[in-house]
C-alpha positions as CSV (number, residue, x, y, z in Angstrom):
1,M,154.4,-168.7,-62.2
2,A,150.7,-168.9,-63.1
3,T,148.8,-171.8,-64.5
4,V,147.2,-170.9,-67.8
5,D,144.6,-172.8,-69.8
6,L,144.5,-172.0,-73.5
7,V,141.1,-173.0,-74.8
8,I,140.6,-173.8,-78.5
9,P,136.9,-174.2,-79.4
10,C,136.5,-176.5,-82.4
11,Y,133.7,-177.5,-84.8
12,N,134.7,-179.8,-87.6
13,E,138.4,-178.8,-87.6
14,E,140.1,-182.2,-87.9
15,H,142.2,-180.9,-90.9
16,V,143.9,-178.1,-89.0
17,L,143.6,-179.0,-85.3
18,A,146.9,-180.9,-84.8
19,G,149.0,-178.3,-86.5
20,S,147.5,-175.5,-84.5
21,V,147.9,-177.3,-81.2
22,E,151.5,-178.0,-82.0
23,R,152.1,-174.4,-82.8
24,V,150.6,-173.3,-79.5
25,L,152.7,-175.9,-77.6
26,A,155.8,-174.5,-79.3
27,F,154.9,-171.0,-78.2
28,A,154.4,-172.4,-74.6
29,D,157.9,-174.0,-74.7
30,A,159.4,-170.6,-75.5
31,H,157.5,-169.0,-72.6
32,P,158.3,-171.0,-69.4
33,E,157.3,-168.1,-67.2
34,H,153.8,-169.8,-67.0
35,Q,152.6,-173.3,-66.8
36,W,150.5,-173.7,-70.0
37,R,147.8,-176.3,-70.9
38,V,145.9,-176.4,-74.2
39,V,142.3,-177.4,-73.9
40,V,140.6,-178.5,-77.1
41,A,136.9,-177.9,-76.6
42,N,135.1,-180.0,-79.2
43,N,131.7,-178.5,-80.1
44,A,129.4,-181.3,-81.4
45,S,131.8,-181.9,-84.4
46,T,130.6,-184.5,-87.0
47,D,134.0,-185.2,-88.4
48,G,137.1,-186.6,-86.7
49,T,137.9,-183.5,-84.5
50,L,137.3,-185.3,-81.2
51,E,139.5,-188.3,-82.2
52,V,142.3,-185.9,-83.2
53,A,141.9,-184.0,-79.9
54,R,142.1,-187.3,-77.9
55,G,145.1,-188.3,-79.9
56,L,146.8,-185.1,-79.0
57,E,145.9,-185.6,-75.4
58,G,147.6,-188.9,-75.5
59,R,150.7,-187.6,-77.2
60,F,151.1,-184.6,-74.8
61,P,149.9,-185.8,-71.4
62,G,149.3,-183.0,-69.0
63,R,149.8,-180.4,-71.7
64,V,146.8,-181.1,-73.8
65,A,143.3,-181.9,-72.7
66,A,140.3,-183.0,-74.8
67,L,136.9,-181.7,-73.7
68,D,133.9,-183.0,-75.5
69,I,130.8,-180.8,-75.5
70,P,127.8,-182.2,-77.3
71,V,126.3,-178.8,-78.0
72,K,127.5,-176.4,-80.7
73,G,128.5,-172.8,-79.8
74,R,131.6,-170.9,-78.9
75,G,129.9,-169.5,-75.8
76,I,129.0,-172.9,-74.4
77,A,132.5,-174.1,-75.1
78,L,134.1,-171.3,-73.2
79,R,131.6,-171.5,-70.3
80,T,132.3,-175.2,-69.9
81,A,136.0,-175.0,-70.2
82,W,136.4,-171.9,-68.0
83,L,134.1,-173.0,-65.2
84,T,135.6,-176.5,-64.9
85,T,139.3,-175.6,-64.4
86,E,141.4,-174.5,-61.5
87,A,143.9,-172.6,-63.7
88,D,144.8,-169.1,-62.5
89,V,144.2,-167.6,-66.0
90,M,142.0,-168.9,-68.8
91,A,142.4,-167.7,-72.4
92,Y,141.0,-168.7,-75.7
93,M,141.9,-168.4,-79.4
94,D,140.4,-169.5,-82.7
95,V,141.7,-172.7,-84.0
96,D,142.9,-171.0,-87.2
97,L,145.3,-168.9,-85.1
98,S,144.4,-165.8,-87.1
99,T,145.7,-163.7,-84.2
100,D,149.5,-163.8,-83.7
101,L,150.4,-165.8,-80.7
102,A,153.1,-163.3,-79.9
103,H,150.3,-161.2,-78.3
104,L,149.5,-163.8,-75.6
105,P,151.9,-162.4,-73.0
106,A,150.3,-159.0,-73.3
107,M,147.0,-160.5,-72.3
108,V,148.0,-163.1,-69.8
109,D,150.9,-161.4,-67.9
110,P,148.8,-158.5,-66.5
111,I,146.1,-160.9,-65.3
112,A,148.7,-163.2,-63.7
113,A,150.2,-160.2,-62.0
114,G,146.8,-159.1,-60.6
115,E,146.7,-155.9,-62.6
116,V,143.8,-156.8,-64.9
117,D,140.7,-159.0,-64.6
118,L,140.0,-159.5,-68.3
119,A,142.0,-158.7,-71.4
120,Y,141.0,-158.9,-75.1
121,G,142.5,-158.6,-78.5
122,T,141.4,-155.9,-80.8
123,R,141.7,-155.8,-84.6
124,L,140.3,-152.3,-84.9
125,H,142.7,-150.3,-82.6
126,R,144.9,-147.8,-84.4
127,D,148.0,-149.9,-83.5
128,S,146.5,-153.2,-84.8
129,Q,147.5,-154.8,-88.1
130,T,144.9,-156.7,-89.9
131,T,144.5,-158.5,-93.3
132,R,140.9,-159.1,-94.1
133,S,138.1,-158.4,-96.6
134,A,136.4,-155.0,-96.9
135,K,133.1,-156.6,-96.1
136,R,134.3,-158.0,-92.7
137,E,136.0,-154.7,-91.9
138,F,132.8,-152.7,-92.5
139,I,130.6,-155.1,-90.5
140,S,133.1,-155.1,-87.6
141,R,133.4,-151.3,-87.5
142,S,129.6,-150.9,-87.8
143,Y,129.1,-153.3,-84.9
144,V,131.5,-151.5,-82.7
145,F,129.9,-148.2,-83.5
146,I,126.6,-149.6,-82.3
147,L,128.1,-151.0,-79.1
148,N,129.8,-147.7,-78.4
149,R,126.7,-145.5,-79.1
150,I,123.9,-147.7,-77.9
151,A,125.4,-150.0,-75.3
152,G,128.0,-147.5,-74.0
153,L,130.6,-150.3,-74.3
154,R,134.1,-148.7,-74.3
155,V,135.8,-151.1,-76.7
156,T,137.3,-151.0,-80.2
157,D,136.6,-154.6,-80.9
158,A,134.3,-157.1,-79.0
159,Q,134.4,-160.2,-81.2
160,C,138.1,-160.9,-81.7
161,G,138.6,-164.6,-80.9
162,F,141.5,-163.8,-78.5
163,K,140.7,-163.1,-74.8
164,A,141.9,-164.0,-71.3
165,I,140.3,-163.8,-67.9
166,S,141.3,-164.5,-64.3
167,R,139.7,-167.5,-62.5
168,E,138.0,-165.2,-60.0
169,A,136.5,-163.0,-62.7
170,A,135.3,-166.0,-64.7
171,R,133.6,-167.5,-61.7
172,A,131.7,-164.3,-61.1
173,L,131.0,-163.2,-64.7
174,V,130.5,-166.2,-66.9
175,P,127.4,-167.6,-65.0
176,L,125.7,-164.2,-65.8
177,V,126.3,-164.5,-69.5
178,R,123.2,-166.0,-71.2
179,D,124.4,-166.3,-74.8
180,T,126.0,-169.6,-75.8
181,Q,127.0,-168.6,-79.3
182,W,129.1,-165.7,-80.8
183,F,127.5,-162.9,-78.7
184,F,129.0,-164.5,-75.6
185,D,132.1,-162.3,-76.0
186,T,130.2,-159.0,-76.2
187,E,127.9,-159.9,-73.4
188,L,130.9,-160.9,-71.2
189,L,132.7,-157.6,-71.8
190,W,129.5,-155.6,-71.3
191,I,128.8,-157.3,-67.9
192,A,132.4,-156.9,-66.9
193,Q,132.4,-153.2,-67.7
194,V,129.1,-152.5,-65.9
195,N,130.3,-154.3,-62.8
196,G,133.6,-152.4,-62.6
197,Y,136.0,-155.1,-63.6
198,R,139.4,-154.0,-64.9
199,L,139.6,-154.5,-68.7
200,R,142.6,-154.1,-71.0
201,E,142.7,-153.9,-74.8
202,V,145.6,-155.6,-76.7
203,P,146.1,-154.4,-80.3
204,V,146.9,-157.5,-82.4
205,H,148.2,-158.6,-85.7
206,W,145.4,-160.6,-87.3
207,V,145.0,-162.3,-90.7
208,E,141.6,-163.5,-91.9
209,D,141.1,-167.2,-92.5
210,P,139.2,-167.7,-95.8
211,D,138.0,-171.1,-94.4
212,T,136.2,-169.5,-91.4
213,R,133.1,-171.2,-90.0
214,V,131.5,-167.8,-89.0
215,K,128.3,-167.0,-90.9
216,I,128.7,-163.2,-90.8
217,I,125.2,-162.0,-91.6
218,K,123.5,-164.6,-89.3
219,T,126.0,-163.7,-86.5
220,A,125.3,-160.0,-87.0
221,R,121.6,-160.5,-86.5
222,E,122.1,-162.6,-83.4
223,D,124.5,-159.9,-82.0
224,L,121.9,-157.2,-82.5
225,S,119.3,-159.3,-80.8
226,G,121.6,-159.8,-77.9
227,I,122.2,-156.0,-77.6
228,W,118.4,-155.5,-77.6
229,R,117.9,-158.1,-74.9
230,L,120.5,-156.5,-72.6
231,K,119.2,-153.0,-73.2
232,R,115.6,-154.0,-72.5
233,G,116.3,-156.3,-69.6
234,G,119.3,-154.6,-68.0
235,V,122.8,-155.9,-67.5
236,P,123.1,-158.3,-64.6
237,R,125.0,-157.3,-61.5
238,V,127.6,-159.3,-59.7
239,A,126.6,-159.9,-56.1
240,G,128.5,-157.7,-53.7
241,R,129.9,-155.2,-56.2
């Protein structure tokens, strides 16, 4: 049995947080093969997200933890949560649970068994099922095309908010990731691939949330800037590999 932290980064999500956490806990109850904990990583929210998270922590002691991070950004949330835990496996998902939780075992189990270092959901694999706008589909496919051709990154989706990593891989890779925002995911995968870590794609069922906080155009510009930074400066290497 592995200990698994499921991190949910949150920014102004007081209206959906409790329901999402309860759904994740229900999933955990149905999968006793691991010891699960939900970590709510509050990212500088200005609404009542932190209070909701602390309330959940009180209702579900030992099963929910509230982590308050006074800086906004998915990358800093994952860095903080993943580097301050002793869990065997760390995963994360978006608070809207756009990705079907049924895919969690396909990510977590191989890592817990020592077969994989990092697993990630993909919405663009031929076996994936997605419901989203044509605009987001086009932007995602264009971004992956750039990653494949320019960065040499062998993925079909880098930005799906559904990933898992072993504690050992996180300790080695996450400190090398400079981005603290949305490019964190791509940079993590890129560094992992270059350093020879074992990656696995998991095709997922994913439904777009119309209330998303992602600013697509701004994020795309930041992603392209991140690609240029790594191409120009080189992908960092893990000592000893």
